[in-house]
C-alpha positions as CSV (number, residue, x, y, z in Angstrom):
1,M,224.0,140.9,-78.4
2,T,222.2,142.4,-75.5
3,A,218.8,142.3,-77.2
4,L,219.3,138.6,-77.9
5,H,220.4,138.1,-74.3
6,T,217.3,140.0,-72.9
7,L,215.0,138.0,-75.2
8,A,216.4,134.7,-74.0
9,A,216.3,135.7,-70.3
10,T,212.6,136.7,-70.2
11,P,210.1,133.9,-70.1
12,L,207.3,133.8,-72.7
13,A,204.3,135.7,-71.5
14,V,201.1,133.6,-71.5
15,D,197.8,135.3,-71.9
16,G,195.9,135.1,-68.5
17,R,192.5,134.8,-70.2
18,V,193.5,131.5,-71.8
19,T,195.1,129.9,-68.8
20,G,192.4,131.1,-66.5
21,Q,189.7,129.3,-68.5
22,L,191.9,126.3,-68.9
23,D,192.5,126.2,-65.1
24,Y,188.8,126.4,-64.5
25,V,188.1,123.5,-66.9
26,L,190.9,121.4,-65.4
27,G,189.5,122.0,-61.9
28,I,186.1,120.8,-63.0
29,I,187.6,117.7,-64.6
30,A,189.7,117.0,-61.5
31,W,186.5,117.0,-59.3
32,L,184.7,114.7,-61.8
33,V,187.7,112.3,-61.8
34,T,187.7,112.3,-58.0
35,A,184.0,111.6,-57.9
36,A,184.3,108.8,-60.5
37,G,187.2,107.3,-58.6
38,V,185.3,107.3,-55.3
39,A,182.2,105.8,-57.0
40,G,184.3,103.2,-58.7
41,L,185.9,102.1,-55.5
42,M,182.6,102.0,-53.7
43,M,181.1,99.8,-56.4
44,V,184.1,97.4,-56.4
45,G,184.0,97.3,-52.6
46,S,180.2,96.5,-52.5
47,R,180.8,93.7,-55.0
48,M,183.5,92.3,-52.9
49,A,181.3,92.5,-49.8
50,L,178.4,90.8,-51.5
51,A,180.6,88.1,-52.9
52,V,182.1,87.3,-49.5
53,K,178.7,87.3,-47.8
54,S,177.2,84.9,-50.4
55,G,180.3,82.6,-50.2
56,E,181.5,83.2,-53.7
57,F,185.1,84.2,-53.8
58,E,185.7,85.9,-57.1
59,E,188.8,87.8,-58.3
60,H,188.0,91.4,-57.6
61,L,191.6,92.5,-57.2
62,S,191.9,93.2,-61.0
63,Q,188.9,95.5,-60.9
64,F,190.2,97.2,-57.8
65,L,193.6,97.8,-59.4
66,M,192.0,99.0,-62.6
67,V,190.0,101.7,-60.7
68,L,193.1,102.7,-58.7
69,G,195.1,103.0,-62.0
70,A,192.4,105.2,-63.5
71,C,192.6,107.4,-60.3
72,V,196.3,107.7,-60.6
73,I,196.1,108.7,-64.3
74,G,193.4,111.2,-63.6
75,A,195.2,112.7,-60.6
76,T,198.5,113.1,-62.5
77,A,196.9,114.5,-65.7
78,G,196.3,118.0,-64.3
79,P,199.8,118.6,-62.9
80,I,201.3,117.3,-66.2
81,V,199.2,119.7,-68.2
82,G,200.1,122.5,-65.8
83,F,203.8,121.7,-66.2
84,V,203.6,121.7,-70.0
85,L,201.9,125.1,-70.1
């Protein structure tokens, strides 16, 4: 009974080599997602500015929300993977 209790009480050991490499890759992907999000918001903003300046009022809110949704998905992917591991 005590061996079973000890086994259940100790968390599973995860190899540091695997998680270290995974953390490195997740860090690079997080920076790429951040750069892509900033670039996407800048592109949508420049399109909005050009449309207002030329007098054409197009619907840019859907593009803006799509970029923001992608940023939210990218920002939450890393913590979710970290929680699962």
